Each structure stands twice: as structure tokens, then as C-alpha cells.
N, C-alpha and C positions, 0 to 999 in steps of 0.2 A: 504494499500499499504506499503510495506517494505521500509525502508529509502534507500536501495541500488537498488531498482527498479527504472527505469527511468519512467518519466512521459510520457504519450502517446501524449500530446500535444505539447512537445518540438521537434521543427524540427531542423534538421542539417543545412538546408539551411539558416536560419536567427536565429543565437543566441539571438538576441534582441527580438524574439518573445516569450521568456521564460516568464513564468506568472510572476516570480519576478520582472523582467525589466518592463513588461507592468503594473503592479501594481504600481511600484515605480514612473514611468512616470505619469501615470495618477493621481496617489495620489498627487504628488508634484504639478500638474497643479491645482487639484481640491482645494488643501489647499491653494495655492496662490490666487486663485479666491475667496474663501470663506473669506480668511482674508482680501483682497480687499473689499469685499462687506460690511463686518463689518466696516472698516476703513472709508468707505463713509458716514457710519452712526454715526461716531465719536465714534466708539468703537473699542477695542482690541478685539481678537477673544474670549478670556476667559471672558471678560465683555459681549459680546453678548451671549456666551454660558450660563453664569450665569442668565441673563435676560430671556432666553428661558426656563431654567429649572423653574425659578421664575413664569414666565408666565403660565405655565401649572398648577401649585399648588396654586399660589398666595404668599405663603410663605414656608419657610422651615428653619430648624435650620442651624446655620452656619457650624455646624459640618457635617450634611448631605450635604450640598452644597460641602464641601471640599471633602468628600468621592465620591460623584457623578462625580466630576470633576478630581478625582484622584490627587489632590494636596496637599502639605504640608499645615497645618492651617495657617502658617505665610504668604505663597502666597494667601490663601484665604482672609486673613485680607486685604493685599494690594489691591486685586481686590475689595473687598467691600469698602475700603476707598475711592477708585476712583468713584466708582458707587454712594456712598452715598454722596460725594462732588458734584456731578452732579445732586443730588437730584432724582436719578433714582431708589435707593433702601433706605430703612430705617432699622435700627436695633433697636431691643427693647429686653429688658430683658424678659426672659420666666417668667410670673408670677408664675408658679408652680415650677420652678427651677432657681433661680436668677443667677446661674453659666452659664446658657445657654443664647445665643443670639438667637432670632428669626429674620430672614431677610424676608422683605416683599417687594415686588415691588410697587412702587408709580404710581399715574396716568402718570406722565411724564416718567416713566419707561415703562409703557404699550404703550405709544404712540412711544417711541424710539424702543421697541420691535417690534411693528408693521412695522416700517421702515425696521428694520434689517432682519426680517422674509421675507419681499418682496424682499430685496435684495439678501438674500440667495436662496429664490425661483427662481429669475432669473438666478442665477448661475447655479442652478440644472437643469433648464429648457434647458439651452444651453449646458451643459454636456452630458444630455440624451435625446436630441431632436430626435436622430436616434433610440431610443428604444421605443418598446410599453409598455404600463402599466404592462403588464405580465412580460416582459423581466426586467423591472426595479424591479418588485417584486422578481423575480428570482435571480437577481443580489444582491439584499439586503439580501436575504436568504443565498446565497453562501458566501457573504462577512462576514456575521454573524458567519459563521462556520470556518473562516481561523483563524489559532491559533495565534492570537495577542491578546495584553492586553492594555487597556488605561493607565494602570500603568507602561508600557514599559518607560524606561528613555528617549527615544525619544520624547514621548508625554509631557515631562516636560517643554517644551519652555524654 
């Protein structure tokens, strides 16, 4: 579609039905609910996301975590300092490269992660209750193709 071509879905009768407005409203609501879900588990959103990444692999380099979250290394240090103080993660020097830190989730971190995953799953169930599993899969696929990036400055929090 050329930039100057109108989108077929835009209706003249209700300008708030524009996809940008619908995505913005639904995204803001989803963002607020997910943040609240993490907060009920005693986590900031980036802390919860960090635990989710570590829960999948068990451990990652501090640099890989910063890249996956699209945050500055100094921001990653602050996130990990808080998680380490709460004993949810631990940092160790990489024995093969003493300049690198390996971050591992602890047992307490896994327990906290389970609570956070349950809270986020409840949010998602509420948000997508009226969609079939096929519709959720289609939505996921379509949203993955929208031209945005986690490195966009609005994602910097």
C-alpha cells in the first residue's frame, strides 16, 4: 500500500475507529494491566520481564539481557541490582571471560516468576476472552508485522 492510499478500514463515520487510535487505546490498557499484574507480585515491569527471560533459559549474560530488553547497560545494572537485592537473581563472573557477568535466576526467583506469569496470564485471559485461539494466533501474527521496534524511545520507560 502506498503512503498516500487511504486504508480500507478507515471509516468516515467514526474517526476513532482508525487503527492507530484503536491500537493506542488497547495498548495503553494492556500496558497498564500488565504493569499492575507485575506490581501485585512486587515487581516492576522490567524486573518481571527480566525474570521471564531468565526463566526460559535459566541464565544469560548481562549484555544479552540488556540487548533482549533493548535497554542501556546502566539501566540493566539497576534492574539487576534490585533483583539481586531481593535474591531473585545472582550474578557471577563468566569463568571463560572474567569481563562478562552471567545472570542466573534463583529458586526464589523461579517462585516469584511463577506468580508473575500467573498474574500476566490472568490479564491476557481477560483481554482476549472474546477471541478464539485461532483469532489470538492471527492477532499475534499481525501485530508482529506492524512496523514498530522495542528500541523505540517510547519503550525506554
